[in-house]
N, C-alpha and C positions, 0 to 999 in steps of 0.2 A: 326610228325606234326599229328597238327587236322586234320581228312576231318570230311566233312558233306554231308552223305548223302540223298540228296533230295525228298522222297515217293511223286509220287505229276505226277499224268495224269497232270494238267495245263489247260487249255483252248482248249481239240482241237478246231483245225479248226482254232487261231485267236494266230497267232501271236507279233504281237503285248500286247497283254493280256497274253503272256508267257513269256514276256520277261518284266514283269508287274511282276508276279510270281518272276522269276528266282532273277530283285530287290530287292526286298522284302526277300527274300532267303538267300540271299547271306548277305542281310545284319545282320540278327538274325544271319547270318552264320557268319563274324567277329566277329562282337560282345562276341563273344564264344566261342572268341580265335581260329578255326577255319584256316589253310594256306591255307585250297582247301574244293573246290563247286563238287559236281558231281551229276549232275542229268538220269535221267532214257533216256531209245530209244527214242530219236522225239522228244525230251519230247521240238525245239523249237515249233513246228507245229500242234505236235497230234498222231494218234499212226491209226486207227479206221478211213478216213480221203477219202481215194478214191482217185478218180481222186486228189480231190485239193492238192494227197501230188505231183503231177507235178506242179503242177501251183508256190505251196509255197516252193520250192528246190528255192536254192539260192549256192552261189559261194560260198567257205572255207575262200573266202573275201570278204564277199560283205556287204550290210549295215547292217543283222538282221548282223553279226559279227561281224561288227563297234559296231553294239551296246551291243551289250556284252562282247567286248573288254574292254567298260567305260567302263558297271557296276563291273567288275573285279577291274578296277587302281579304282574307286568310293573306294569300304570297301576294297581294299588293301588284296583281296585275290584270289589264282587261280582256273577258271575254265572248267569243261569237262564237253560237254551239247553235247545232243546229237540230229539232225537236220537230211529233208533232205537238203543231194550234188548239185548240177546241173554245172557236167564239164561245162567246154570250149565247148566240142562236143556236148555239151545237153541229153549227162547220167546222168543215174539220181543215184548218188548211198543212202548207209546206213549210215549217218556215225556220228563220234564223233572227235570234235575241243575241246583237249587242251589250254589253254590258262595263262599267267605268269601275279602274281597278278598287274605288271605293263601294262596289258593288248596288250601282244606281242602272237602273237599266234604260238607256242611251239608246235605243231602235231598233223597232223587229220588224220587221221581211216577211212576205209570204208568197212563195213561187210562183209567175206568173205563167211560167211556158209550161205546161205539166208533163213529163217521157213512158210515153210510152199508156197501152191500159195500163198495166200493175195502176202506175201511178194518180190516170184518169176517174179510176176502180175506187177510191180512196181519198181522196182528197177534192176541195174546188179551190181555184187558180186564184191567185192573187189579180187584184184587181190598180196597183199603184206597184211602176217599175224601176221611176225613184224613192229608194231611202238610202241618207243620207245622214252622217252625220261628223264632230268637229271632238279625235280624236287624239291629243298625244299633236296639238298643230296642225295636221294632216282631215282631211276632208277621208270623210271613208263610206263607201257604197257600198250596197249589200247586194250579193244575185245567190240565187240556187244551180252549182248543177246545169242544164238543159239550154235555164238564160241565157247564156253568156256564148251564147252559139249565135245567137244574132243579133249581127251587127252593131246595127240599128240599138237597135239595148245597149249594147255597149260603147256603141256614137252618143246617145243621150243621157249616159253618166255622164263624160271626158265634156259635154257643152257645157253638164249642171257644176266643173268643179272640182272631179270628185281626181283626187290619192292616189289609196287606194282601193284594187276592189276585193272587197273577201268572197269570196267562190267556194262555200261550203257542198259537196259535190258528189256522188256516185257512179262515176264512170266505169261501164261495164265494159268485156270486151266484148266483140274487137277492135272496141274503135277508140287506140291505144294513144290515133294522131291525133288527140283531141288536146289531150296533156301534154306532149312530145311539140306540138307544131301548132295548134290554132291559138291556143293560152298565151305563148311565149308572141303572136304577131296580133291577137289581143291591146293586148300590152303595146304593142310596137307601134300599133297603127295610133291607139287612138293618148298614146302617151300619157302612160299612170303603169305605177306595179296593182300584178297580180295576185292572189295568195287563192292559191289555189287544189284543194285538199282530198283529198279523194277516202275512201274505203277498204278494205283491202279484203285481199280471199273469200272465201267460199259462205257466201249463200244465198239455201234455197236454189232457187235456179239464174242465180244471177250470179255470177264475177269480177269479182271489183280489181282494177288494175293495176290502182296504187297511181306509184308515178306521180304524184304532185309535187309543184313546184310553185315560187313565188320567182312572179313573172318582171322587169323588168324594162323600161321606159324604151331601154336599148334590145329593147324583144329577147335581151337572153335567156337564162332561165339561172340566174342568181344563187341556187339552192334547189337542186331535183330529188327528193329519197326515189328508194327502191321499186320491189314492188313488196313487201313483207313490213309489219307496224312498223312506227319509227317517228322519232320527234325532230323536226325540222329545223332547222333554227336559223336566221335568213337577218342582214336589217332592211330597212326602207329607208333612202338618205335624202334632203330633200334637196339637195345643191345635185347629189347626181338628174333629178325629174325635173330640175328647172332650166339645169344645161340642156338637158337632153329634147325639151318642146322648146327650148332656143334654135338649135340647131337642125330640128326637123320639126319641123311652122305648118304639120296640118292640121291645125283645128283654126289656123289667122291664114290660111289657102284657101281651106273649102271657097265652094262659093256653091251655097247650095239652091238656088232657084234652079240650078242643071238638073238639079235631081232629082224630082218631083216625079212620083210612077205610081196608078195607080193601084191601091193599097191594100 
């Protein structure tokens, strides 16, 4: 499945403008043969927008979600997009939603590991750490940014059968090593593809570093963006995945009885 990674911060503070950016990127991705487009963390609203996060937060089935679904159906490709989700009780989560190429809502994930004081001040952590869906013959898993930095979190996805892990992110300077080194290692040690899709440029006090990547199960970056806005395209190959898992049997060779440690 050809996968498109939209490295962009969009237009922070404007859902309307970000929907336009998404529509344009979806058109380019579909024309290039992509079956899936993934955006960065909180793409729909922007990240460093303070109290506007709560004001612009919407439900998973709200008006903005419907417009994203229409975009997916119009261009005939699946979309995974980051947004602030307002639950029925009013709680706000940092979420990513996956919709099909027909515009059906397929899966919704709420970030379980919040990073820093900014996120803890604006969001409630999710409690469900494995969210998956079947898409294009692949088991697709969802995470957000800081979640992927916990090895046990990604391993849980591997044990649950995830083939392609989608990770919308807002990765900051000076932690470039996460995109450059940690993400390919996560892909290799868990024998999966990892699509790590970052924001870029300065937003308020935050400097986002780009470097989005689709890392393969062989531990290489199948594609790597720079530090400017970019639409990155790479293929997720089930044949490569199967061959790599046969050659690197980490999951089969585990001895979980040795690993028990205090929580």
